[in-house]
FIMI-962259 format. One record per residue (C-alpha): residue in one letter; x, y, z. Coordinates in pm, whole numbers, padded with zeros to 5 digits, always signed. Layout:
BEGIN
aXYZ
...
//
This chain:
BEGIN
m-01343-01374+19775
s-01333-01264+20138
r-01360-01496+20437
e-01700-01364+20549
s-02014-01574+20512
t-02146-01606+20159
v-02483-01729+20040
l-02541-01828+19680
t-02846-01933+19482
a-02831-02200+19211
v-03073-02131+18926
q-03147-02416+18687
l-03370-02446+18385
d-03657-02685+18462
p-03561-03028+18324
t-03929-03130+18302
s-04007-02851+18058
d-03981-02873+17678
e-03661-02669+17692
r-03374-02886+17820
p-03146-02747+18093
d-02856-02610+17889
h-02689-02435+18183
a-02727-02322+18541
c-02585-02030+18733
l-02504-01924+19089
v-02599-01586+19233
v-02419-01449+19539
i-02692-01324+19770
f-02490-01273+20088
g-02128-01168+20120
a-01865-00943+19972
e-01969-00994+19608
i-02343-00965+19655
g-02534-00993+19328
k-02248-01165+19143
r-02364-01421+18887
i-02153-01730+18819
e-02231-01946+18515
l-02207-02324+18563
a-02068-02531+18277
r-02203-02862+18155
e-01910-03043+18320
d-01880-03121+18691
v-01839-02807+18902
v-01612-02859+19203
i-01672-02628+19500
g-01388-02574+19743
r-01113-02358+19883
a-00845-02460+19630
n-00771-02213+19351
t-00825-02499+19106
a-01192-02537+19209
e-01444-02420+18951
l-01622-02236+19234
q-01364-02117+19486
l-01486-02033+19836
d-01194-01903+20040
i-01395-01931+20362
d-01341-02097+20699
n-01449-02464+20724
v-01448-02522+20347
s-01221-02806+20229
r-00992-02765+19930
s-01221-02988+19724
h-01542-02984+19926
a-01829-03088+19700
v-01924-03122+19335
i-02238-03032+19140
r-02292-03280+18857
r-02528-03224+18568
t-02721-03535+18466
a-02989-03601+18208
r-03256-03549+18476
g-03116-03247+18656
y-02839-03160+18899
v-02685-03381+19171
l-02477-03260+19465
r-02207-03491+19606
d-01979-03441+19905
l-01609-03504+19832
d-01513-03645+20173
s-01493-03291+20312
t-01379-03228+20668
n-01696-03050+20781
g-01952-03212+20556
t-02209-03092+20305
y-02567-03026+20419
v-02897-03002+20234
n-03185-02859+20436
d-02967-02895+20748
q-02921-03270+20690
p-02575-03417+20614
i-02555-03579+20271
r-02317-03793+20070
e-02502-03752+19740
r-02841-03605+19666
a-03047-03495+19366
l-03133-03130+19408
s-03494-03014+19416
d-03639-02667+19384
g-03585-02466+19703
d-03323-02693+19862
q-03093-02511+20106
i-02728-02616+20074
r-02465-02543+20339
i-02093-02575+20268
g-01879-02453+20557
r-02008-02106+20641
s-02150-02071+20291
m-02514-02132+20210
l-02667-02199+19870
k-03029-02217+19763
f-03123-02433+19465
l-03401-02302+19242
t-03554-02429+18918
s-03701-02200+18658
n-03800-02197+18292
n-03636-01856+18262
v-03294-01810+18417
e-03289-01437+18345
a-03624-01379+18518
q-03515-01591+18816
y-03187-01402+18840
h-03361-01064+18851
e-03608-01197+19110
e-03313-01294+19330
i-03158-00948+19287
y-03487-00799+19412
r-03479-01036+19711
l-03130-00909+19793
m-03277-00564+19845
t-03520-00681+20114
l-03401-01005+20277
d-03105-01108+20490
g-02938-01402+20321
l-02853-01603+20633
t-03181-01580+20825
q-03428-01503+20543
l-03570-01227+20762
y-03609-00872+20635
n-03282-00679+20628
r-03201-00349+20800
r-03280-00137+20495
f-03630-00282+20460
f-03685-00261+20836
q-03599+00110+20849
e-03840+00187+20565
a-04115-00019+20733
l-04054+00152+21068
e-04088+00495+20905
r-04418+00391+20743
e-04560+00248+21067
f-04452+00556+21263
a-04623+00789+21013
r-04940+00576+21007
s-04963+00561+21386
h-04901+00935+21415
r-05172+01011+21162
y-05440+00777+21298
r-05335+00770+21666
h-05291+00393+21658
p-05056+00220+21906
f-04756+00019+21804
a-04457-00125+21984
l-04099-00189+21883
a-03889-00470+22031
l-03514-00502+21984
f-03324-00811+22094
d-02989-00974+22049
v-02823-01302+22136
d-02646-01294+22473
h-02268-01356+22470
f-02273-01426+22097
k-01898-01374+22065
r-01851-01647+22323
i-02056-01884+22105
n-01838-01804+21802
d-01516-01839+22001
s-01618-02167+22169
h-01799-02344+21883
g-01688-02164+21565
h-01851-01914+21333
q-02046-02185+21153
a-02216-02269+21482
g-02287-01899+21533
d-02456-01884+21193
t-02663-02190+21282
v-02776-02025+21607
l-02878-01703+21429
a-03076-01890+21164
h-03247-02105+21431
v-03337-01801+21644
a-03480-01626+21337
s-03691-01928+21243
l-03823-01968+21598
v-03920-01603+21634
q-04080-01584+21290
a-04298-01884+21375
k-04427-01726+21697
v-04520-01371+21591
r-04843-01262+21424
t-04869-01247+21045
n-04878-00865+21046
d-04572-00832+21273
l-04243-00764+21096
v-03922-00938+21206
a-03583-00821+21076
r-03216-00885+21130
i-03064-00539+21174
g-02708-00627+21276
g-02474-00918+21337
e-02669-01079+21623
e-02931-00806+21663
f-03295-00834+21560
a-03605-00615+21564
v-03979-00677+21570
i-04234-00413+21464
l-04566-00481+21642
p-04857-00284+21486
e-05166-00216+21696
t-04976-00317+22009
t-04929-00130+22336
r-04612-00135+22546
a-04770-00397+22774
g-04850-00614+22472
g-04498-00570+22339
i-04347-00673+22672
q-04577-00975+22688
l-04471-01093+22340
a-04104-01025+22414
e-04124-01236+22729
k-04293-01515+22533
l-04012-01510+22274
r-03740-01485+22537
r-03877-01786+22721
a-03916-01990+22401
i-03553-01928+22303
e-03428-02008+22655
l-03610-02344+22647
e-03519-02431+22287
r-03251-02695+22227
f-02983-02549+22000
m-02742-02804+21851
h-02445-02789+21617
d-02264-03102+21500
g-02414-03293+21791
c-02303-03039+22050
p-02566-02850+22256
i-02531-02471+22270
p-02712-02277+22545
v-02873-01967+22394
t-03055-01677+22558
v-03157-01332+22436
s-03217-00989+22588
f-03504-00758+22486
g-03568-00385+22493
v-03923-00266+22421
s-04049+00085+22340
e-04394+00218+22249
f-04505+00482+22002
s-04666+00794+22147
r-04725+01137+22001
s-04459+01271+22234
v-04196+01061+22055
a-04040+01291+21798
s-03935+01039+21534
s-03883+00675+21446
e-03515+00727+21532
a-03614+00835+21884
l-03836+00528+21917
m-03547+00310+21807
k-03312+00475+22057
a-03559+00418+22340
a-03578+00046+22259
d-03200+00028+22223
d-03149+00198+22561
r-03376-00059+22724
l-03195-00344+22549
y-02869-00228+22706
q-03049-00190+23038
a-03149-00557+23012
k-02788-00650+22944
r-02654-00447+23234
a-02912-00614+23461
g-02775-00958+23381
r-02909-01050+23033
n-03180-01303+22945
r-03454-01057+23036
v-03697-00799+22898
c-03681-00427+22980
//
């Protein structure tokens, strides 16, 4: 397995149902082996960097024997094995914890999501569908879904002469964050930024991660002025937010570029380029601003 970030999903038969949990599996939903399914045996499953681990994660910040998933009569329990960088469930450090449906597990730069289901096959195929639309780290829409949505919104606005705006933004000096605090901290920043932005946009706005530290927001029924106003609101919220990793504060700012649909814009690609040009204008002007 490569050293890039990997996200996996644990799928378990529901122990409260009439059918006892005979097995569980892991599905890679982010990383080099996306879509890979890994069956979990009845015995303890050790997760770590060592080649003797039942689930080997050859990734930065993962200990040789990092954690273990133990099957009990009532379900599955996760226990940290005195790892160097700790094991986290829902962003909280744990020593041992019974897993519940939807728990988010972080081991080094890897993330796992624990799900329960009466039908492992159905749950597996549902996760495969999610892979086609969502970014594993941030749970925002991915670039593929964003491009399809942008095409649809462009065609709709062209047909009905409705306004819409497009905002692109990325995290300022993101490489510096990775170099100073580590890639795990960088992942934490990206996930936190995504959560903050998603909470502050309207329900019909679409937020996506379209690159490493680059994001996009499609704003239907919004003029350029409205797009700039929302971008400034998001920029300010991120600037004032307290970002932490392992007890260390990380200053985070973002730069925005905003463009607006008009009938003179030839295509969605041209609209995207206009927003991208303004994003780079914001960076050249000193970052942490909206253009």
